[in-house]
Every structure is written in structure tokens, then in C-alpha cells.
C-alpha positions in Angstrom: 31.9 -43.6 17.1 31.3 -41.2 19.9 32.4 -37.5 19.9 32.2 -35.3 23.0 32.1 -31.6 22.3 31.0 -28.4 24.0 28.2 -26.4 22.3 27.1 -23.1 23.8 28.8 -24.0 27.1 27.1 -27.4 27.3 28.8 -30.7 26.8 27.2 -32.8 24.1 27.8 -36.4 23.1 27.3 -37.3 19.5 27.1 -41.0 18.6 27.0 -42.8 15.3 26.9 -46.6 14.9 28.0 -48.5 11.9 25.7 -51.0 10.2 26.0 -54.4 11.8 25.7 -56.1 8.4 28.9 -57.9 7.5 31.4 -55.6 5.6 28.9 -52.7 5.4 30.6 -49.3 6.1 27.3 -47.3 6.3 25.9 -45.5 9.3 23.1 -47.4 11.1 19.7 -45.8 11.0 17.4 -48.6 12.2 17.7 -50.5 15.5 16.6 -54.1 15.2 16.9 -55.0 18.8 18.5 -54.4 22.2 19.5 -56.6 25.1 20.0 -54.2 28.0 21.2 -56.8 30.5 24.3 -57.5 28.4 24.6 -54.1 26.7 24.1 -55.5 23.1 22.2 -53.9 20.2 21.8 -54.7 16.5 21.4 -51.8 14.1 21.5 -51.6 10.3 21.7 -48.9 7.6 18.7 -47.9 5.5 19.7 -50.3 2.6 19.8 -53.4 4.8 16.7 -52.3 6.8 14.8 -52.2 3.5 16.2 -55.6 2.6 15.0 -57.1 5.9 11.6 -55.5 5.6 11.2 -56.9 2.1 12.1 -60.4 3.3 9.7 -60.2 6.2 6.9 -58.9 3.8 7.5 -61.8 1.4 7.2 -64.3 4.3 4.0 -62.7 5.4 2.6 -62.7 1.9 3.3 -66.5 1.6 1.4 -67.2 4.8 -1.5 -65.0 3.9 -2.0 -66.7 0.5 -2.0 -70.2 2.0 
């Protein structure tokens, strides 16, 4: 969602992105990656960012204990 407004005589653009997780209505707060050449990005909300971080940590822990 992008909103253009005027604040103190200056035009401002405010943007919010929804979480890219399927069926999640939350606002994205963490960018996972960007592909500038095609204008794509992936971003998730705090809940799903934590879930991904926990998964990555569990994978790291498994490799470190081997």
C-alpha cells in the first residue's frame, strides 16, 4: 500500500508492504531479499521472520554438533 500526502508543504510517500507468507495479513518488517533487475522483493512480518530465524538456527546447530 502506498499513500502520497503533503506534510508541511512537502510531498511524502508512505509505503507499507504485507507479509509475503501465504494468507498472512500482517505488515512486513523484515526484507528477506531483493532482485532489482526484475523489481522483486520478499518481506515478512515479525512472526514469520522469527520462525525463519529459528529454522536457520536449528540447521546451524545440527551442523555444528556433527
